[in-house]
Structures are given as C-alpha cells and as structure tokens.
C-alpha positions as CSV (number, residue, x, y, z in Angstrom):
1,M,0.0,0.0,0.0
2,A,1.5,3.3,-1.1
3,A,2.0,6.1,1.4
4,G,-1.1,8.1,2.1
5,E,-3.4,5.4,0.9
6,E,-6.1,4.1,3.2
7,S,-6.5,0.4,4.1
8,A,-9.8,-1.3,3.5
9,W,-10.5,-1.1,7.3
10,Q,-9.8,2.6,7.4
11,E,-12.1,3.1,4.4
12,W,-14.9,1.3,6.3
13,R,-14.4,3.2,9.5
14,R,-14.8,6.4,7.6
15,G,-17.4,5.4,5.1
16,W,-19.8,2.9,6.7
17,A,-22.5,5.5,7.4
18,I,-22.5,6.6,3.7
19,V,-23.2,3.0,2.7
20,V,-26.2,3.0,5.2
21,A,-27.6,6.2,3.6
22,A,-27.1,4.8,0.1
23,M,-28.8,1.6,1.0
24,A,-31.9,3.5,2.2
25,G,-31.8,5.6,-1.0
26,F,-31.6,2.6,-3.3
27,S,-34.5,0.9,-1.4
28,F,-36.8,3.9,-1.7
29,F,-36.0,4.3,-5.4
30,S,-37.1,0.6,-5.9
31,V,-40.2,0.6,-3.7
32,L,-42.8,1.6,-6.2
33,L,-41.2,-0.4,-9.0
34,S,-41.1,-3.5,-6.8
35,A,-44.8,-3.0,-6.0
36,T,-46.1,-2.5,-9.5
37,G,-47.2,-6.1,-10.0
38,L,-49.2,-6.0,-6.8
39,F,-51.3,-3.2,-8.1
40,F,-52.2,-4.9,-11.4
41,E,-55.3,-6.8,-10.1
42,P,-56.8,-4.1,-7.9
43,L,-56.3,-1.5,-10.6
44,E,-57.8,-3.8,-13.2
45,R,-60.9,-4.2,-11.0
46,A,-61.1,-0.5,-10.3
47,F,-60.6,0.9,-13.7
48,G,-60.8,-2.0,-16.2
49,W,-57.3,-1.4,-17.6
50,D,-55.3,-4.0,-19.5
51,R,-51.7,-5.2,-18.7
52,A,-50.1,-3.0,-21.4
53,T,-51.6,0.1,-19.8
54,L,-50.6,-0.9,-16.3
55,S,-47.1,-1.7,-17.5
56,M,-46.9,1.6,-19.4
57,G,-46.5,3.7,-16.2
58,P,-43.1,2.4,-15.2
59,A,-42.0,2.4,-18.8
60,I,-42.8,6.1,-19.0
61,A,-41.1,6.9,-15.8
62,T,-37.9,5.1,-16.6
63,A,-37.9,6.6,-20.1
64,V,-38.0,10.1,-18.5
65,T,-35.2,9.2,-16.1
66,A,-33.2,7.8,-19.0
67,L,-33.4,11.1,-20.8
68,L,-32.4,13.2,-17.8
69,S,-29.8,10.9,-16.2
70,P,-26.7,12.2,-18.0
71,F,-27.6,15.8,-17.3
72,Y,-28.3,15.0,-13.6
73,G,-25.1,13.1,-13.4
74,A,-23.2,16.2,-14.5
75,L,-24.9,18.1,-11.7
76,I,-23.8,15.5,-9.3
77,D,-20.2,15.8,-10.5
78,R,-20.4,19.6,-9.8
79,F,-22.5,19.8,-6.6
80,G,-22.2,16.4,-5.0
81,S,-24.7,13.7,-3.8
82,R,-25.9,15.3,-0.5
83,R,-27.0,18.7,-1.9
84,L,-29.1,16.9,-4.6
85,G,-30.1,13.7,-2.8
86,I,-31.9,15.1,0.2
87,P,-34.3,17.4,-1.7
88,G,-34.8,14.5,-4.1
89,V,-36.0,12.2,-1.4
90,I,-38.5,14.8,-0.2
91,V,-40.1,15.4,-3.6
92,T,-40.2,11.6,-4.3
93,M,-42.2,11.1,-1.1
94,A,-44.8,13.5,-2.5
95,A,-44.7,11.9,-6.0
96,T,-45.3,8.4,-4.6
97,T,-48.2,9.5,-2.5
98,M,-49.7,11.2,-5.6
99,F,-50.8,7.8,-7.1
100,A,-53.4,7.4,-4.3
101,F,-55.4,10.1,-6.1
102,A,-55.8,8.2,-9.4
103,T,-59.3,8.6,-10.8
104,G,-59.3,6.1,-13.7
105,S,-58.4,8.6,-16.3
106,R,-55.7,7.2,-18.6
107,T,-54.5,10.7,-19.4
108,Q,-54.1,11.4,-15.7
109,W,-52.3,8.1,-15.2
110,V,-49.8,9.0,-18.0
111,V,-49.2,12.5,-16.6
112,M,-48.7,11.1,-13.1
113,W,-46.0,8.7,-14.4
114,I,-44.3,11.5,-16.3
115,V,-44.1,13.6,-13.2
116,F,-43.0,10.6,-11.2
117,G,-40.2,10.0,-13.7
118,L,-39.0,13.6,-13.5
119,V,-38.9,13.4,-9.7
120,L,-37.4,9.9,-9.6
121,T,-34.4,11.1,-11.5
122,T,-33.3,12.9,-8.3
123,I,-32.9,9.6,-6.4
124,K,-31.6,7.4,-9.1
125,S,-28.7,5.0,-8.6
126,T,-26.2,7.7,-9.7
127,I,-26.7,9.7,-6.5
128,W,-26.0,6.8,-4.2
129,T,-23.4,5.0,-6.4
130,T,-21.3,8.2,-6.8
131,A,-21.3,8.7,-3.0
132,V,-20.2,5.2,-2.3
133,A,-17.7,4.8,-5.2
134,G,-16.0,8.0,-4.2
135,A,-15.6,6.9,-0.6
136,F,-14.1,3.5,-1.3
137,S,-11.3,2.2,-3.4
138,R,-9.9,-1.0,-1.8
139,G,-13.3,-2.1,-0.5
140,R,-15.4,-0.7,-3.3
141,G,-16.9,-3.9,-4.4
142,L,-18.3,-4.9,-1.0
143,A,-19.4,-1.3,-0.3
144,L,-21.4,-1.1,-3.5
145,G,-22.7,-4.6,-2.7
146,L,-24.0,-3.5,0.6
147,A,-25.5,-0.3,-0.8
148,V,-27.4,-2.1,-3.5
149,T,-28.9,-4.4,-1.0
150,G,-31.5,-1.6,-0.8
151,P,-33.5,-2.9,-3.8
152,A,-33.2,-6.4,-2.4
153,I,-34.6,-5.1,0.9
154,A,-37.5,-3.5,-1.0
155,Q,-38.0,-6.7,-3.0
156,T,-38.1,-8.7,0.2
157,L,-40.5,-6.5,2.2
158,V,-42.7,-4.9,-0.4
159,P,-44.5,-7.9,-1.8
160,P,-45.9,-9.2,1.5
161,L,-46.2,-5.8,3.0
162,G,-47.9,-4.3,-0.1
163,N,-50.3,-7.3,-0.4
164,F,-51.2,-6.8,3.3
165,L,-51.8,-3.1,2.9
166,I,-53.9,-3.5,-0.3
167,E,-56.0,-6.3,1.2
168,S,-56.5,-4.6,4.6
169,F,-56.7,-0.9,3.7
170,G,-57.0,-0.6,-0.1
171,W,-54.5,0.2,-2.8
172,R,-54.7,4.0,-2.2
173,A,-53.5,3.6,1.4
174,A,-50.7,1.4,0.1
175,Y,-49.4,4.2,-2.1
176,V,-49.5,6.7,0.8
177,W,-47.7,4.3,3.2
178,F,-44.9,3.6,0.7
179,G,-44.5,7.4,0.0
180,L,-44.6,8.8,3.6
181,G,-43.5,5.8,5.6
182,W,-40.6,4.4,3.6
183,G,-39.6,7.8,2.3
184,G,-39.6,9.3,5.8
185,V,-37.1,6.7,7.1
186,T,-34.9,7.3,4.0
187,L,-34.9,11.1,4.6
188,V,-33.8,10.7,8.1
189,L,-30.9,8.4,7.2
190,C,-29.7,10.6,4.3
191,W,-29.9,13.8,6.5
192,L,-27.7,12.1,9.1
193,F,-25.2,10.2,6.9
194,L,-25.1,11.1,3.2
195,T,-21.8,12.7,2.1
196,D,-19.4,12.1,-0.9
197,A,-15.9,12.8,-2.2
198,H,-16.8,16.4,-3.0
199,D,-17.7,17.1,0.7
200,R,-14.6,15.4,2.0
201,K,-12.2,17.2,-0.3
202,A,-13.9,20.6,0.2
203,K,-13.6,20.0,4.0
204,A,-9.9,19.2,3.6
205,A,-9.3,22.3,1.5
206,A,-11.1,24.5,4.1
207,A,-9.0,22.9,6.8
208,G,-5.8,24.1,5.2
209,A,-5.1,21.7,2.3
210,P,-5.8,23.9,-0.7
211,A,-4.0,21.6,-3.1
212,E,-6.9,19.2,-2.7
213,A,-9.1,21.6,-4.7
214,P,-8.2,23.2,-8.0
215,A,-8.8,26.7,-9.1
216,G,-12.4,27.7,-9.3
217,G,-13.4,25.6,-6.3
218,Q,-14.3,22.4,-8.2
219,V,-13.0,19.1,-6.9
220,A,-10.4,17.3,-9.1
221,L,-10.7,13.5,-9.2
222,P,-8.7,11.0,-11.3
223,G,-10.3,9.4,-14.4
224,L,-11.3,9.8,-18.0
225,H,-12.4,12.9,-19.8
226,R,-15.9,12.7,-21.3
227,R,-14.6,12.3,-24.9
228,E,-12.2,9.6,-23.8
229,A,-15.1,7.7,-22.1
230,L,-17.1,8.0,-25.3
231,R,-14.3,6.1,-27.2
232,N,-13.7,3.5,-24.6
233,R,-14.4,0.0,-25.8
234,A,-14.7,-1.5,-22.4
235,L,-17.4,1.0,-21.3
236,W,-19.4,0.2,-24.5
237,Q,-19.3,-3.5,-23.7
238,V,-20.5,-2.8,-20.2
239,A,-23.3,-0.6,-21.5
240,I,-24.6,-3.0,-24.1
241,S,-24.4,-6.0,-21.7
242,S,-26.2,-4.1,-18.9
243,F,-28.9,-2.8,-21.3
244,V,-29.8,-6.3,-22.6
245,V,-29.8,-8.1,-19.3
246,M,-31.6,-5.3,-17.4
247,M,-34.3,-5.1,-20.1
248,M,-35.1,-8.8,-19.8
249,T,-34.8,-9.2,-16.1
250,I,-36.7,-6.0,-15.1
251,G,-39.4,-7.0,-17.5
252,L,-39.6,-10.4,-15.8
253,A,-39.6,-8.8,-12.3
254,M,-42.6,-6.6,-13.1
255,H,-44.6,-9.5,-14.4
256,L,-43.3,-12.3,-12.2
257,F,-46.2,-12.0,-9.7
258,P,-48.9,-12.4,-12.4
259,I,-46.9,-15.2,-14.0
260,L,-46.9,-17.1,-10.7
261,T,-50.6,-16.4,-9.8
262,E,-51.8,-17.4,-13.3
263,A,-49.8,-20.6,-13.0
264,G,-52.2,-21.5,-10.0
265,L,-50.3,-20.1,-7.0
266,P,-52.4,-18.2,-4.4
267,R,-51.5,-14.5,-4.1
268,A,-50.1,-14.8,-0.6
269,Q,-47.8,-17.7,-1.6
270,A,-46.7,-15.9,-4.7
271,A,-45.9,-12.8,-2.6
272,W,-43.7,-14.9,-0.2
273,L,-41.9,-16.5,-3.1
274,L,-41.0,-13.1,-4.4
275,S,-39.7,-12.3,-1.0
276,L,-37.5,-15.4,-1.1
277,G,-35.9,-13.9,-4.2
278,G,-35.3,-10.7,-2.2
279,I,-33.5,-12.5,0.6
280,A,-31.3,-14.3,-2.0
281,G,-30.6,-10.9,-3.5
282,I,-29.2,-9.6,-0.3
283,V,-26.8,-12.6,-0.1
284,G,-26.0,-12.2,-3.8
285,K,-25.0,-8.6,-3.5
286,L,-22.7,-9.2,-0.5
287,V,-21.0,-12.3,-2.1
288,T,-20.7,-10.5,-5.5
289,G,-19.1,-7.5,-3.8
290,A,-16.5,-9.6,-2.0
291,L,-15.8,-11.5,-5.3
292,L,-15.4,-8.2,-7.2
293,D,-12.8,-7.0,-4.7
294,R,-10.8,-10.3,-4.9
295,F,-11.1,-11.9,-8.3
296,A,-11.3,-10.8,-12.0
297,P,-14.3,-8.5,-12.1
298,N,-15.1,-9.4,-15.7
299,W,-15.6,-13.1,-14.9
300,T,-17.5,-12.3,-11.7
301,G,-19.8,-10.0,-13.7
302,A,-20.2,-12.4,-16.6
303,L,-21.3,-15.3,-14.3
304,T,-23.7,-13.2,-12.3
305,M,-25.3,-11.6,-15.4
306,G,-25.4,-14.8,-17.4
307,V,-26.8,-17.1,-14.8
308,T,-30.1,-15.3,-14.9
309,A,-30.8,-17.2,-18.1
310,V,-31.6,-20.2,-15.9
311,T,-34.6,-18.4,-14.4
312,F,-36.1,-17.9,-17.8
313,A,-35.5,-21.5,-18.8
314,V,-37.2,-22.8,-15.6
315,L,-40.2,-20.6,-16.2
316,I,-40.5,-22.0,-19.7
317,W,-40.2,-25.7,-19.0
318,F,-40.6,-26.3,-15.2
319,L,-43.2,-23.8,-14.0
320,D,-45.3,-26.6,-12.4
321,S,-42.3,-27.9,-10.4
322,M,-42.0,-26.2,-7.0
323,P,-38.4,-27.3,-6.4
324,A,-37.3,-26.0,-9.8
325,L,-39.3,-22.8,-9.2
326,L,-37.7,-22.2,-5.9
327,L,-34.2,-22.7,-7.5
328,A,-35.1,-20.3,-10.3
329,L,-36.3,-17.6,-7.9
330,I,-33.2,-18.0,-5.7
331,I,-30.9,-17.7,-8.7
332,N,-32.8,-14.7,-10.0
333,G,-32.8,-13.0,-6.6
334,Y,-29.1,-13.7,-6.2
335,A,-28.3,-12.0,-9.4
336,A,-31.0,-9.3,-9.3
337,G,-29.5,-6.2,-7.7
338,S,-26.0,-7.3,-8.4
339,K,-26.5,-6.2,-12.0
340,T,-26.6,-2.6,-10.9
341,Q,-23.6,-3.2,-8.6
342,I,-21.5,-4.8,-11.4
343,T,-22.3,-2.0,-13.8
344,A,-21.3,0.6,-11.2
345,F,-18.1,-1.2,-10.2
346,L,-17.0,-1.7,-13.8
347,T,-17.9,1.9,-14.8
348,A,-15.9,3.3,-11.8
349,G,-13.0,1.0,-12.7
350,Y,-12.8,1.8,-16.4
351,A,-13.8,5.5,-16.2
352,G,-12.4,6.6,-12.9
353,M,-14.1,9.3,-10.7
354,R,-13.3,12.5,-12.7
355,N,-16.6,12.5,-14.6
356,F,-18.2,9.4,-12.9
357,G,-21.5,11.1,-12.3
358,M,-22.1,11.9,-16.0
359,I,-20.6,8.7,-17.3
360,Y,-22.5,6.5,-14.9
361,G,-25.5,8.8,-15.6
362,V,-25.3,7.7,-19.2
363,M,-25.1,4.0,-18.1
364,S,-28.0,4.6,-15.7
365,A,-30.0,6.2,-18.6
366,L,-29.5,3.1,-20.7
367,V,-30.5,0.9,-17.7
368,A,-33.5,3.1,-17.1
369,L,-34.5,2.8,-20.8
370,A,-34.1,-0.9,-20.6
371,S,-36.1,-1.1,-17.4
372,G,-38.9,0.8,-19.0
373,L,-38.9,-1.2,-22.3
374,G,-38.7,-4.6,-20.6
375,P,-42.0,-4.4,-18.6
376,W,-43.8,-2.8,-21.6
377,I,-42.6,-5.5,-24.0
378,A,-43.6,-8.3,-21.6
379,G,-47.0,-6.7,-21.2
380,R,-47.4,-6.3,-24.9
381,V,-46.3,-9.9,-25.6
382,Y,-49.0,-11.1,-23.0
383,D,-51.7,-9.0,-24.6
384,V,-50.9,-10.2,-28.1
385,T,-50.2,-13.8,-27.5
386,G,-52.1,-14.5,-24.3
387,G,-48.9,-15.7,-22.5
388,Y,-45.3,-14.8,-21.7
389,A,-43.5,-17.7,-23.5
390,P,-41.9,-15.5,-26.4
391,F,-40.7,-13.0,-23.8
392,L,-39.2,-15.8,-21.6
393,W,-37.3,-17.3,-24.6
394,A,-35.9,-13.8,-25.5
395,G,-34.8,-13.4,-21.9
396,A,-33.0,-16.7,-21.7
397,I,-31.0,-15.9,-24.9
398,G,-30.4,-12.2,-24.1
399,C,-29.1,-12.9,-20.6
400,A,-26.7,-15.6,-21.8
401,L,-25.3,-13.2,-24.5
402,G,-25.1,-10.3,-22.0
403,G,-23.0,-12.3,-19.6
404,T,-20.7,-13.6,-22.4
405,M,-19.9,-10.0,-23.4
406,L,-18.3,-9.3,-20.0
407,V,-15.9,-12.2,-20.3
408,F,-13.9,-10.3,-23.0
409,L,-13.3,-7.1,-21.1
410,P,-9.7,-5.8,-20.8
411,P,-7.9,-5.4,-17.3
412,I,-9.2,-2.5,-15.2
413,P,-6.7,0.4,-15.1
414,Q,-5.3,1.6,-11.7
415,W,-6.3,5.3,-11.2
416,R,-4.0,7.5,-9.1
417,E,-4.5,11.1,-7.7
418,S,-1.8,12.2,-10.2
419,D,-4.3,11.3,-13.0
420,T,-6.3,14.4,-12.1
C-alpha cells in the first residue's frame, strides 16, 4: 500500500454511514417499481385497464429518467450527492403518494408517471453510487454490494407488506404508506449520513489543504475525460451488456407476480416466493461485492449476469415444479440487484471518478430505458399472444449473451491522484 493510501479497514471506519444512507436511498427508489405487479389486479378491477396500460407507467417513468440521467449526473459531478439527494427524497415522497389520487383517467395516469419519472431522477442510482464509489477504493466492491442491497430489501419486504396493505386498507392507502413511511425513514438516514468525495475534499481544503481543490473551487478526481469515455471500448461493452440483461430481467420482475398467480399459486404464496428472491438478492450482493474485490471483475460480472438465463429457462419448462421454481427464484434473486452493482463497479473501474457522475448517468440512462422497455414489452407480448412464452425465450437468450460480453473485457486500469 502506497504512502497516504487508506487500508480497506480505514475506508470502512470512515465510510460505513455513507453505505447505510445509500442503502436506504436505493431501497426507496425501488419501492414503487417493486410493488407494480401487486397493483395490477386491484387497478384492473377498479378501472378496467389492460396489462399494457398498467405496465406503461413504469416504462414512461424510466424513459424520462433515462433522458435526464446524463444531465443530472453532470450536476452530481459539480454539486455532490448530498446537496441533490436530500431534496430528491422529499419530492419523491410526495410523488409516490400522488398515485393514491388516481381517478381512472388514462391521461391522468400517464401524466402522473411522467411527473414521477421527472422526480425519480433525483434519487436514481447515480446519486448513491457516486457517494459510495467516491468513498471507497480497496473495498469498493463490497461497499457497493451493501449499498445495492437496498433494492433487495425492498423486493423482500414490499410484496408481503404491499399485499397486506392492499387487502387490509386498499390500494390507495398502500401508495400513501410507501411514500410517507418508507420515504420518511430514508430522509432521516440521508440527512444524518449522506456525504461524498466532494464534501470530504472541500472540507480538507477548508482545513488548510488547498492543493486538494483546483482553481475555481471544483474538486479534481482521477479518471477519463468525457470524450475519452465515449471512445472507450470496455465502457461500451459494459453498457450493451447491462442494457440487454436489465431489459429482460426487469421485464420479468414486473410480471413475475402475475406469472406465478396465473400458474395457479395463491396471491399470498406468490408474494412470499418473491420475498425469497429478495432474501437471495441480499446474499448475492454481498457475495458479489466480495468477489469483485478479490477476483477478476469481468468473470464475476459475466457469471452473475449470465446465470439469470436459468430463471427464464425454468419458467419456460418447469413452472409446475415447485423445487425448480424455488431454485429459479433464488438464482434470479441472487443476481437481481448485483447487475446494478456490477455496472457501477465496472464503470468506476474503467472510467475513474473525474466524470463518474455523468458517465454513470449515461449508463444509468441506458439501464432506465431498458427497465422501461422490458415491462412494456412483456405486457405487450402477453396482450398479443395470451402468454409470456416468447418473452421468456428472449430473456434466456439475451441474458446468456449479455453475460458472455463481459468475459472479453480488458484489465481495469489503476487510477491515481496524479491522473487528475
């Protein structure tokens, strides 16, 4: 370890609270998306909408966030995660509660999701990933792994909790609880703990280390310039792989609850099976984080991305077998949130932190676009064919190819402070 560099233990002593705040932020971002399938049946009964209409909402929101992510990433590079993340949590609380006032108007529903997409951009993964990636170097994989357990926590708790709220108090109350309850906890944790590299370097400069900050007051961090990132082959491979795998797996996640219930499982049992995947996701993120810090990240990423093809294959051939179904949901849960973690780790590795917010904002935009297209495509396939089989076949092939692309990544460069 070079002089002046922190050990992994020193990083964790300094940065553990940032990981806690990021974990909460990731979970709140995922709450409404994790709950979408739970609202299909009550909204169908209330308003008579089809699956394509119900799936269209998340597609609209993620498309809006995809358009805005690179620009918002540039703002994060300039102002930091804390100054943007805390107000973002507040407005997202209000936007989540807004859905309780749906009247059955399709126009209103579309406008609500457009507004929600605009607001959701403020708490996208870029905010939380930038804070964590800037705080850790030697322990970055595990730190990101812990941070992205947030979506797995949401996936674990939201299905049974949301089903209970909907059945006990109605779907409108469920939206209010998710917005004010879950959002309130997130706000408190972010207010107490959320900081990033910009805050630390600015504090060091104010304490008498002006070399830490360049002229003009902006923080200089090592990494690629924007045009260099645009020409970087490794970043393109990561982007294409992430887009394909996320499109298929998020589409599956949004429709997995109706897939299970239409196969004959009771709603309560299907909800608990989805929670099993969330528990496996927490384990997967921690294991993947440790593996990324210790072994070749391209092979770790390739195996984690590619293994999701197994879930699609089981849903095609063995949906009536409970042991096979349990295995598929565990595998899918294990790999679920790790995809975001792998994308963030590889982006930070190949791009550095100089323009990480904007570069990862582009990655996040592609992921958001994929996350919106996937559920809509799955819903459209269901409406046209009366089933999900064509989508499941596309998912099995796409995930296998997406994982294979990561095998051929070059070694990750070692960024130093001198690279600023």
